[in-house]
ROMAR-855050 format. One record per residue (C-alpha): residue in three letters; x, y, z. Coordinates in steps of 0.1 Angstrom, whole numbers, padded with zeros to 4 digits, always signed. Example, Ala and Ser with C-alpha at 12.3 -4.5 7.8 and 13.67 -1.06 7.14 Angstrom:
<atoms>
ALA+0123-0045+0078SER+0137-0011+0071
</atoms>
This chain:
<atoms>
MET-0603+0496-0945LEU-0601+0508-0981SER-0624+0537-0973THR-0601+0547-0944ALA-0571+0545-0967ILE-0588+0567-0992GLU-0599+0593-0967LEU-0564+0594-0952CYS-0549+0596-0987LYS-0572+0625-0996SER-0562+0645-0965VAL-0525+0638-0972ILE-0528+0648-1008ASP-0547+0679-0998LEU-0518+0690-0977PHE-0493+0679-1004TYR-0512+0696-1031LYS-0515+0729-1013SER-0478+0730-1005LYS-0459+0752-1029ASP-0425+0742-1016ILE-0428+0706-1028ARG-0407+0699-1059GLN-0426+0690-1090ASP-0406+0658-1095THR-0417+0646-1061LYS-0453+0654-1070LEU-0449+0634-1102ARG-0434+0604-1084VAL-0462+0604-1059GLY-0488+0608-1087VAL-0473+0578-1105LEU-0474+0557-1074LEU-0510+0565-1067GLU-0519+0556-1103GLU-0500+0523-1099ILE-0519+0515-1067SER-0551+0522-1087LYS-0541+0497-1113ILE-0533+0470-1087LEU-0567+0476-1071ILE-0585+0473-1104ASP-0566+0441-1112THR-0575+0428-1077ALA-0612+0436-1081ASP-0612+0421-1116LYS-0597+0388-1104LEU-0619+0387-1073SER-0650+0391-1094LYS-0639+0361-1114ASP-0633+0341-1082GLU-0595+0341-1091TYR-0570+0347-1064PRO-0550+0378-1073HIS-0515+0364-1068PHE-0486+0388-1061ASN-0509+0418-1058CYS-0504+0418-1020GLY-0467+0422-1025LEU-0471+0448-1051MET-0494+0469-1029GLU-0469+0466-1000LYS-0440+0478-1022MET-0461+0507-1036CYS-0470+0516-1000ASP-0434+0516-0990HIS-0424+0538-1019LEU-0453+0562-1012HIS-0442+0564-0976PHE-0406+0571-0986HIS-0415+0599-1010ILE-0438+0618-0986THR-0418+0614-0955GLY-0408+0648-0942ILE-0435+0665-0963ILE-0466+0657-0943PRO-0471+0654-0905GLU-0457+0621-0891ILE-0490+0611-0875GLN-0509+0613-0909LEU-0480+0596-0926ASN-0481+0567-0902GLU-0519+0564-0903LEU-0519+0563-0941TYR-0491+0537-0941VAL-0510+0514-0917ALA-0542+0518-0937LEU-0526+0510-0970LYS-0507+0481-0956GLU-0540+0466-0942ALA-0558+0473-0975SER-0531+0453-0993GLN-0542+0421-0974VAL-0555+0403-1005GLU-0563+0371-0984LYS-0588+0391-0964GLN-0604+0406-0996PHE-0605+0372-1012SER-0624+0357-0983LEU-0649+0386-0984ARG-0653+0387-1022HIS-0689+0375-1021GLU-0699+0402-0996PRO-0721+0428-1014ASN-0698+0458-1012THR-0663+0442-1013ILE-0656+0443-1050SER-0674+0476-1057SER-0655+0493-1028ILE-0622+0481-1044TYR-0632+0496-1077LYS-0642+0528-1059ALA-0609+0530-1042ALA-0591+0524-1075GLY-0609+0554-1089GLU-0601+0576-1059PHE-0564+0567-1061LYS-0563+0573-1098SER-0580+0607-1095LEU-0557+0617-1067GLY-0527+0606-1087LEU-0538+0627-1116LEU-0546+0658-1095ILE-0513+0658-1076LYS-0493+0660-1109ILE-0508+0694-1117
</atoms>
């Protein structure tokens, strides 16, 4: 699900990035939110790799997702916005990630997602 969220986020950011009409402050806000999502994902992966439950990260991800949704509403097509929202909400399900933490690709995919969100956050601020 993280890979779906990343792909959706990339396409949304591509639209967002190419739009000259979007105010710079909106771009900065979205960039900061994407970087915060990255930090939460890194913290989640770090804790999962130590067999620790990443308490409150689920709630943080949900809030970040809500704020991202708010800031890009009206800027990107509604269908893409809803798909991204659903994918990020599902990716924030820490219980599911915790139960899959011993699967070979679970933790590495979370780190990869964190890197993607961080790079998208940095690029959108330009």
